[in-house]
N, C-alpha and C positions, 0 to 999 in steps of 0.2 A: 341168335346175334344179338339179342337184348340182354341175353344174361351174360355174354361176353363183355359187353359194354360196361354192366354193372360191376361186375367183378374186376375189370378192368380200372374201373373209376376207385373201387374202394381200395384195390392194391395200390394203386398211384397215390391215394390219399395217405396211407400209411406211410409210403416211401417219401413223398414231401413233408409229413410229420417228422419222420425221424432225421431226414437230411437237415431240416430247420432246426431241430434240437443239436445235433452235431455242429451246424454252422454257429448257433449261438454260444454254445459252452467253450469252443475253440475260438471264437473271437473275445470272449471273456478272459479265457486263459492267456491269449495272446497280447492283451491289452494289460493284464497283471505282469506278465513275465518281462515284456519290453518296457512296461513302465511309460505308455504313451496312449493316445487314442486310437481306436481301431473301429472298424464298421463295416457291415454290409448295407450300401444303400437301399433305403426303403425298408429294411428288416430290423436291425438293431444297431446301435453306437455304444460303445463302450469306452470309459475313460479313466486312468488311474492318477490319482493324485496322492500327496502325502500332505498330512496336515498333523501338527503337533509330534512330529516324527513317527506317526501311526499310518500305514497305508489305506487310503480310501478307494473303492473300486466304485465305480457310477455305470450305469448301464440305463439305457432309453429304448425299451422294445418299440416297435410299430406293428400294432397287431395285426392292422389290414395288410401290411406289405408282408407277414406271416401266413395270414390266410391266403393271399394271392400266392404265394409259394407252394402251397399245399393244394390250391385249385389247380394250379398249372400242371404238377405232376400228376395229378387226377385225371386232367384233360389229356395229358401226355399218354399216358398208360392206357386210358380207354379209345384213343385213337390208334395206338399201335394195336392193342388188342382186336380190334373190328378188323383192322388191316390185314392182319397176318392170321386170322380165323380160316378154319377150314371150309371149303365150298361145299356144294354139294355132289361134287365129283366123287367117283370111286376109284381106288388104286391098288394094285397090288391083288391080293386073292378075292378080294371083295368084289371083282369085275364079273 
């Protein structure tokens, strides 16, 4: 059970990290292409401005919020791994 919990937490942390990276990249791209302000609350905010005829893209990351997303996915995957783990009962040919 401990191994399932640890492996679920590690897998969930990786998933959370990659979800955060994809969300950041997509938010910055949407701000650039729509030329407006976009954001994910408590994770990142990005905005587009034009200064002197040149485009400027600003983004403000919220590191505790990003860490919260990674921890949330880690805890969710750990709970899922524990709850769907195999019990001590035998089935099939092992009976």
